[in-house]
GURO-383115 format. One line per 2 residues: number of its first residue (from 1); for each residue x, y, z of C-alpha. Coordinates in pm, whole numbers, plus 50000, padded with zeros to 5 digits. Layout:
residues N
NUM	X Y Z; ...
//
This chain:
residues 649
1	59554 52007 50725; 59528 51799 50434
3	59320 51546 50664; 59076 51839 50727
5	59057 51949 50363; 58978 51589 50261
7	58704 51608 50509; 58546 51896 50403
9	58572 51763 50026; 58367 51456 50117
11	58094 51617 50327; 58060 51865 50017
13	58037 51571 49756; 57758 51412 49984
15	57560 51734 50014; 57579 51772 49634
17	57441 51425 49592; 57155 51483 49832
19	57085 51799 49659; 57057 51616 49337
21	56859 51323 49454; 56584 51561 49647
23	56572 51718 49289; 56543 51387 49116
25	56283 51275 49368; 56089 51561 49357
27	56061 51601 48966; 55959 51218 48988
29	55657 51287 49263; 55588 51584 49058
31	55543 51385 48740; 55336 51106 48932
33	55128 51376 49077; 55064 51519 48734
35	54960 51147 48610; 54755 51079 48867
37	54540 51399 48867; 54508 51429 48509
39	54138 51512 48406; 54166 51524 48042
41	54200 51296 47742; 54372 51482 47406
43	54437 51385 47060; 54766 51255 47165
45	54681 51071 47513; 54450 50788 47608
47	54399 50601 47927; 54447 50224 47956
49	54297 49985 48198; 54450 50060 48549
51	54485 50441 48453; 54220 50691 48585
53	54094 51016 48491; 54035 51243 48846
55	53837 51545 48824; 54014 51864 48945
57	53879 51855 49293; 53920 51489 49355
59	53538 51468 49325; 53508 51211 49059
61	53692 50967 48887; 53682 50766 48543
63	53829 50437 48446; 53786 50060 48401
65	53609 49870 48660; 53482 49491 48664
67	53172 49357 48900; 53331 49252 49227
69	53100 48914 49238; 53123 48819 48877
71	53299 48519 48840; 53364 48587 48445
73	53601 48910 48347; 53384 49170 48224
75	53554 49504 48212; 53365 49854 48158
77	53467 50233 48145; 53269 50414 48402
79	53245 50739 48651; 53239 50693 49025
81	53242 50894 49327; 53626 50901 49447
83	53491 50832 49818; 53463 50443 49931
85	53291 50258 49914; 53308 50283 49502
87	52997 50429 49373; 52923 50389 48990
89	52728 50687 48842; 52776 50619 48447
91	52902 50342 48224; 52990 50402 47884
93	53020 50051 47731; 52725 49882 47983
95	52590 49647 47685; 52921 49553 47552
97	53184 49487 47828; 53536 49371 47740
99	53642 49035 47839; 54018 49125 47932
101	54208 49422 48045; 54345 49532 47729
103	54113 49826 47700; 54199 50159 47561
105	53979 50481 47578; 54108 50710 47340
107	54017 50971 47078; 54063 50843 46747
109	53903 50921 46378; 53742 51249 46524
111	53549 51084 46825; 53580 50915 47171
113	53637 50549 47123; 53670 50210 47342
115	53866 49936 47209; 54066 49646 47286
117	54411 49539 47184; 54300 49385 46862
119	54137 49717 46775; 53761 49593 46794
121	53559 49895 46893; 53318 49826 47224
123	53194 50177 47257; 53210 50525 47085
125	53074 50869 47032; 52854 50815 46737
127	52914 51157 46556; 53256 51232 46429
129	53471 51563 46424; 53792 51473 46218
131	53869 51838 46150; 53834 51972 46489
133	54113 51955 46762; 53906 51783 47035
135	53933 51667 47408; 53750 51481 47673
137	53738 51644 48016; 53598 51507 48352
139	53471 51780 48559; 53341 51830 48909
141	53010 51754 48867; 53089 51412 48723
143	53012 51520 48358; 53244 51367 48094
145	53223 51663 47798; 53384 51626 47456
147	53539 51979 47385; 53633 52168 47067
149	53959 52289 47188; 53985 52569 46910
151	53609 52673 46932; 53661 52853 47268
153	53581 52518 47433; 53235 52455 47212
155	53067 52136 47397; 53029 51867 47123
157	52910 51583 47357; 52862 51483 47725
159	52758 51224 47940; 52487 51440 48134
161	52302 51423 47800; 52345 51007 47780
163	52303 50932 48133; 52269 50543 48269
165	52085 50500 48594; 52186 50801 48806
167	52056 51146 48781; 52364 51393 48921
169	52331 51733 49026; 52340 51965 48725
171	52137 51751 48474; 51854 51863 48306
173	51525 51710 48371; 51365 51724 48053
175	51147 51502 47811; 51488 51393 47706
177	51598 51235 48042; 51551 50878 48052
179	51754 50672 48339; 51761 50286 48271
181	51829 50040 48569; 52103 49786 48581
183	52016 49429 48544; 52123 49320 48857
185	52358 49449 49124; 52655 49360 48954
187	52545 49372 48590; 52508 49752 48426
189	52379 49598 48151; 52021 49786 48048
191	51734 49633 48289; 51362 49641 48299
193	51319 49966 48469; 51329 50318 48319
195	51267 50676 48444; 51147 50952 48271
197	50932 51253 48278; 50592 51267 48101
199	50600 51587 47925; 50215 51604 47860
201	50123 51540 48207; 50438 51721 48384
203	50496 51399 48576; 50775 51152 48653
205	50722 50820 48560; 50890 50466 48677
207	50829 50200 48366; 50880 49802 48400
209	50902 49799 48020; 50557 49898 47911
211	50396 49889 48245; 50345 50203 48477
213	50507 50123 48778; 50465 50443 48949
215	50377 50828 48871; 50440 51134 49081
217	50146 51337 49142; 50148 51629 48886
219	50402 51885 48965; 50410 51788 49339
221	50515 51516 49580; 50863 51462 49743
223	51066 51319 49454; 50904 51584 49220
225	51073 51827 49445; 51410 51630 49480
227	51457 51616 49110; 51376 52008 49090
229	51639 52070 49324; 51915 51878 49164
231	51850 52029 48850; 52077 52363 48820
233	52153 52651 48552; 52465 52647 48353
235	52633 52938 48555; 52553 52798 48897
237	52825 52790 49098; 52675 52619 49411
239	52761 52275 49303; 52621 51980 49520
241	52828 51660 49469; 52702 51459 49753
243	52332 51377 49629; 52195 51164 49345
245	51893 50990 49233; 51931 50627 49110
247	51673 50413 48920; 51749 50104 49093
249	51750 49741 48958; 51464 49689 49229
251	51206 49904 49046; 51268 50185 49287
253	51332 50516 49218; 51598 50608 49500
255	51717 50931 49633; 52051 50881 49829
257	52269 51154 50037; 52637 51126 50161
259	52670 51123 50524; 52984 51270 50611
261	52946 51167 50978; 52934 50802 50870
263	53142 50840 50575; 52865 50648 50378
265	52566 50699 50128; 52234 50717 50340
267	51888 50628 50149; 51668 50924 50218
269	51373 50873 49993; 51264 50627 49745
271	50939 50569 49516; 50714 50354 49499
273	50770 50345 49896; 50502 50087 49951
275	50228 49893 49775; 50015 50169 49762
277	50233 50387 49612; 50249 50182 49315
279	50071 50284 48995; 49688 50175 49031
281	49783 49900 49258; 49400 49848 49331
283	49301 49892 48991; 49000 50108 48882
285	48777 50226 49158; 48998 50036 49420
287	49097 50212 49752; 49433 50125 49877
289	49523 50141 50260; 49894 50064 50364
291	49785 50033 50720; 49552 49768 50651
293	49680 49386 50625; 49425 49352 50307
295	49518 49668 50147; 49253 49683 49857
297	48859 49765 49898; 48597 49863 49648
299	48458 50206 49712; 48120 50190 49851
301	47855 50136 49565; 48126 49933 49398
303	48197 49585 49361; 48507 49354 49250
305	48502 49307 48864; 48645 48934 48907
307	48561 48842 49265; 48783 48516 49225
309	49084 48701 49154; 49027 48958 49401
311	48938 48730 49687; 49300 48556 49574
313	49450 48875 49634; 49510 49009 49270
315	49363 49322 49271; 49458 49469 48901
317	49099 49420 48740; 48970 49654 49010
319	48586 49738 49064; 48299 49818 48873
321	47968 50016 48968; 47705 49790 49141
323	47436 49982 48951; 47481 50124 48579
325	47324 50469 48658; 47568 50735 48828
327	47241 50919 48991; 47278 51227 49155
329	47377 51118 49521; 47739 51227 49622
331	47956 50988 49833; 48197 51211 50050
333	48531 51074 50114; 48815 51239 50337
335	49177 51253 50299; 49194 51090 49956
337	49447 51080 49681; 49440 50981 49325
339	49510 51006 48977; 49502 51384 48860
341	49251 51475 48637; 49334 51624 48295
343	49123 51917 48323; 49080 52179 48612
345	48935 52503 48623; 48877 52817 48841
347	48567 52853 49043; 48372 53084 49284
349	48294 52854 49539; 48230 52466 49612
351	47868 52454 49489; 47959 52550 49137
353	48192 52264 49113; 47907 52016 49211
355	47689 52153 48995; 47919 52121 48717
357	47938 51787 48771; 47602 51697 48825
359	47496 51838 48457; 47794 51641 48323
361	47668 51276 48235; 48007 51124 48255
363	48153 51297 48548; 48243 51020 48785
365	48395 51264 49090; 48507 51590 49176
367	48715 51773 49465; 48790 52151 49519
369	49138 52260 49571; 49236 52601 49727
371	49568 52730 49600; 49812 52820 49854
373	49944 53155 49657; 49648 53306 49529
375	49394 53153 49730; 49179 53034 49429
377	48954 52786 49403; 49002 52514 49146
379	48740 52277 49046; 48892 51916 48957
381	48652 51688 48777; 48685 51316 48681
383	48506 51182 48345; 48723 50860 48339
385	48740 50570 48581; 48899 50663 48918
387	49279 50523 48938; 49567 50487 49197
389	49318 50578 49509; 49484 50593 49844
391	49309 50697 50146; 49386 50836 50493
393	49658 51070 50336; 49770 51363 50520
395	49792 51561 50207; 49470 51417 50070
397	49179 51638 49980; 48802 51572 50013
399	48648 51364 49712; 48303 51336 49641
401	48195 51041 49402; 47891 50992 49234
403	47716 50698 49367; 47321 50609 49438
405	47243 50607 49774; 47070 50309 49732
407	47380 50111 49636; 47566 50221 49949
409	47229 50204 50227; 47016 49944 50084
411	46778 50009 50388; 46661 50322 50555
413	46805 50139 50860; 47143 50096 50701
415	47404 50321 50839; 47578 50566 50604
417	47927 50505 50476; 48220 50584 50688
419	48468 50692 50472; 48544 50408 50247
421	48401 50161 50505; 48072 50023 50404
423	47867 49971 50739; 47605 49687 50684
425	47294 49632 50898; 47299 49542 51175
427	47604 49738 51264; 47526 50061 51406
429	47705 50393 51445; 47399 50551 51612
431	47065 50534 51800; 46878 50561 51415
433	47086 50329 51214; 47145 49949 51265
435	47010 49782 51528; 47076 49900 51895
437	47230 49575 52035; 47519 49620 51735
439	47566 49989 51842; 47916 49949 51929
441	48096 50164 51619; 48182 50540 51589
443	48263 50726 51262; 48468 51016 51254
445	48319 51246 51019; 48629 51463 50982
447	48883 51176 50879; 48635 50912 50750
449	48765 50681 51023; 48562 50380 51143
451	48643 50276 51481; 48484 49973 51734
453	48421 50078 52065; 48461 49846 52364
455	48500 49884 52750; 48878 49895 52681
457	48907 50168 52442; 48833 50223 52071
459	48990 50024 51778; 49023 50123 51421
461	48854 49932 51173; 49032 49820 50871
463	48817 49597 50663; 48422 49504 50706
465	48317 49203 50507; 47918 49196 50516
467	47893 48870 50318; 48083 48689 50580
469	47972 48894 50871; 48343 48973 50984
471	48517 49289 51049; 48905 49341 51125
473	49045 49604 51375; 49415 49698 51472
475	49542 49621 51791; 49867 49737 51928
477	50166 49485 51992; 50482 49516 52124
479	50615 49199 51963; 50475 48953 51698
481	50201 48754 51888; 50074 48395 51796
483	49800 48427 51618; 49636 48092 51768
485	49668 48265 52111; 49472 48582 52000
487	49160 48424 52037; 49120 48437 52403
489	49383 48704 52429; 49178 48944 52192
491	48874 48860 52385; 49019 48954 52744
493	49184 49279 52625; 48862 49351 52438
495	48637 49266 52751; 48360 49114 52521
497	48139 48913 52738; 47927 48634 52672
499	47585 48836 52566; 47782 49057 52322
501	47685 49018 51967; 48059 49026 51880
503	48301 48742 51909; 48696 48714 51833
505	48795 48462 51582; 49088 48227 51615
507	49257 48389 51294; 49426 48737 51287
509	49705 48864 51095; 50037 49025 51214
511	50145 49336 51053; 50542 49335 51127
513	50614 49439 50773; 50844 49716 50621
515	50562 49791 50381; 50335 49920 50670
517	50425 50214 50903; 50246 50047 51155
519	50529 49779 51241; 50361 49687 51551
521	50022 49617 51523; 49804 49303 51482
523	49512 49282 51253; 49210 49064 51488
525	48904 48931 51291; 48574 48986 51505
527	48253 48790 51386; 47896 48936 51469
529	47590 48703 51535; 47288 48722 51296
531	47075 48970 51433; 46683 48924 51599
533	46418 49119 51363; 46441 49494 51333
535	46317 49699 51624; 46005 49902 51567
537	45774 50163 51684; 45481 50140 51439
539	45388 49919 51141; 45548 50164 50907
541	45871 50092 51050; 45828 49730 50911
543	45780 49806 50531; 46138 49748 50443
545	46100 49413 50619; 45805 49250 50417
547	45559 48957 50563; 45600 49127 50925
549	45425 49314 51166; 45543 49559 51457
551	45460 49338 51767; 45546 49305 52096
553	45767 49049 52186; 45803 48843 52542
555	46065 49077 52670; 45826 49361 52620
557	46043 49496 52335; 45863 49602 51982
559	46006 49430 51660; 45900 49359 51323
561	45790 49022 51389; 45741 48762 51087
563	45346 48670 50996; 45265 48326 51037
565	45386 48072 50782; 45728 48287 50756
567	46052 48279 50982; 46295 48554 51050
569	46616 48461 50872; 46907 48649 51056
571	47144 48598 50743; 46961 48684 50483
573	46774 48957 50688; 46436 48872 50586
575	46140 48685 50644; 46155 48354 50457
577	45841 48127 50425; 45904 47755 50523
579	46279 47867 50640; 46488 47717 50959
581	46656 48049 50998; 46707 48205 51340
583	46425 48258 51598; 46377 48532 51830
585	46284 48454 52189; 45927 48615 52101
587	45906 48395 51817; 45991 48104 52013
589	45787 48166 52279; 45472 48231 52050
591	45522 47982 51789; 45575 47683 52015
593	45298 47744 52264; 45084 47479 52065
595	45360 47228 52085; 45403 47282 52454
597	45059 47214 52542; 45017 46906 52309
599	45332 46769 52511; 45233 46902 52861
601	44856 46792 52870; 44899 46433 52843
603	45195 46436 53103; 44940 46644 53336
605	44680 46381 53298; 44895 46061 53370
607	45020 46216 53693; 44647 46328 53777
609	44552 45965 53722; 44855 45839 53934
611	44771 46049 54217; 44373 45930 54203
613	44499 45561 54175; 44733 45598 54476
615	44448 45773 54679; 44196 45496 54607
617	44404 45202 54658; 44529 45347 54988
619	44150 45393 55065; 44086 45008 54969
621	44384 44894 55168; 44248 45050 55470
623	43920 44828 55407; 44064 44535 55291
625	44404 44473 55426; 44609 44175 55334
627	44363 44080 55045; 44516 44228 54737
629	44888 44158 54651; 45104 44348 54388
631	44876 44250 54089; 44558 44365 54244
633	44744 44719 54303; 44860 44725 53947
635	44513 44620 53836; 44376 44918 54029
637	44614 45165 53881; 44537 45011 53530
639	44169 45017 53542; 44167 45429 53677
641	44382 45516 53378; 44209 45356 53128
643	44053 45619 52872; 43678 45658 52862
645	43485 45380 52646; 43809 45156 52683
647	43741 44766 52778; 43920 44634 53025
649	43984 44268 53174
//
């Protein structure tokens, strides 16, 4: 009995110990959980390096961090997403890092303050609230808010009003918003790039110090919509915590969204997305085409301001008008986008907009936009130089630029422009333009796209250089091709024969870049031969070609043949006195006839003399066989071939 009683007593003691142990463990875990889940700093609490604040729903965390790749010890106070990898969205002391891990973030002297063990202050909230009972709280939007506890939690300060490089869901997009990039991937110090809103033009802007890098279209564009979608009202409970916009140190304004399947952030959108998206990349009156290896070209009727810089690939100086007159002619350009004008007004029809532009001496261009809501027509006119021009845009519009037709088509036989492409003589887009031999081009009037037509298919023309007689076309390539081999390959694919006036050069440009949507294209250069004299039906057709007359050539075709003492210069497209330019077949036949007679007549006479001499010799040989040797034969021939009135011995 005593043994049984002792066993029971021992078991009761063990049970009691386990109960006490579990209770103590529960208290400890509860305490640890309370510490780890703390989301506030009060006047009686603080956090040190190694401790953090965590928002109520475990979305964001505030604490100390240091760049992983930095060799020096630099400690910052920041806010980041609790998910891996660590993604910093706000930094307090970005310009003044601590040099050790002795930092303390606390409320002292009526403000939120960051200091080290020696009391040196590295960051603080400027305004002091010494008479108030204040508290700092990290909420689930990533916003650190300083409250007046006794004043119904009145907001005294919040990090959302002082962002660093990241725009989070719930921030206000107004004239006070400025995002400043990091200096580098591991240095949160203020960098060169800033993002802000231009309140006057209602646009988003990215600046590289004082230089504009990118501007959104007025109240439109993907990035404008994204920023607007992340802006919510104070009472909006549908909080999105998985999206952010970052002003990256590379100069890109980036939109990121968390991919829950991949458990990582995904870059969904960015600006500028390519070189043509950069602000005024091709300069004033310069048009940018992202599908072309050479992206910039002057609008038809314009020329580079500084040719040397333009030819070297430096386009910032842009283009200027070929002539000083605006004229009353209008150049029609399709699918164009450019910097929005400052003024616009409602009109009844497109003709009214055209008349308004032509009667204004400073009007450079106009377009008409139809509203998607009320179907009203808006007339947009530009009185300043045209900037940030982009062509071949799906959301572009029809633009009409004032340019004298003489600056676009210097001759009546010249083709009109095809979009932004200047089509010089002799190239032809139809039977009434250019030279019929060069009729290998097609212009899509709806898109303004110029194509080169070959037996193997049509190819987009991306650039035409009339001074060098070269144009570029795009050819699809499944993989990068050696440009040296493109000479024979291109000719074979295009099926250009020897009689063709076109020839593939040995140079080409591969377009396998991330900057272009056409990553699998090759830009092939094609030259054209100098043309013959222009075709004609009557002398009236030759008025544009001085010193020429409409005559029939040796091939039976009528052309404006140069008059005597003039020769056709196929490069200069003119009859040049004393020049050594290209000669046509008819020119060769007509001009070289006297030379042919001068050379051929003496030869014919010599042959005739030889035949007569041989005939005479044979006759003499029959009569006097054996009496004459070799010298007599030579003498006989010599006598017969002497010119008249010549003494012989």
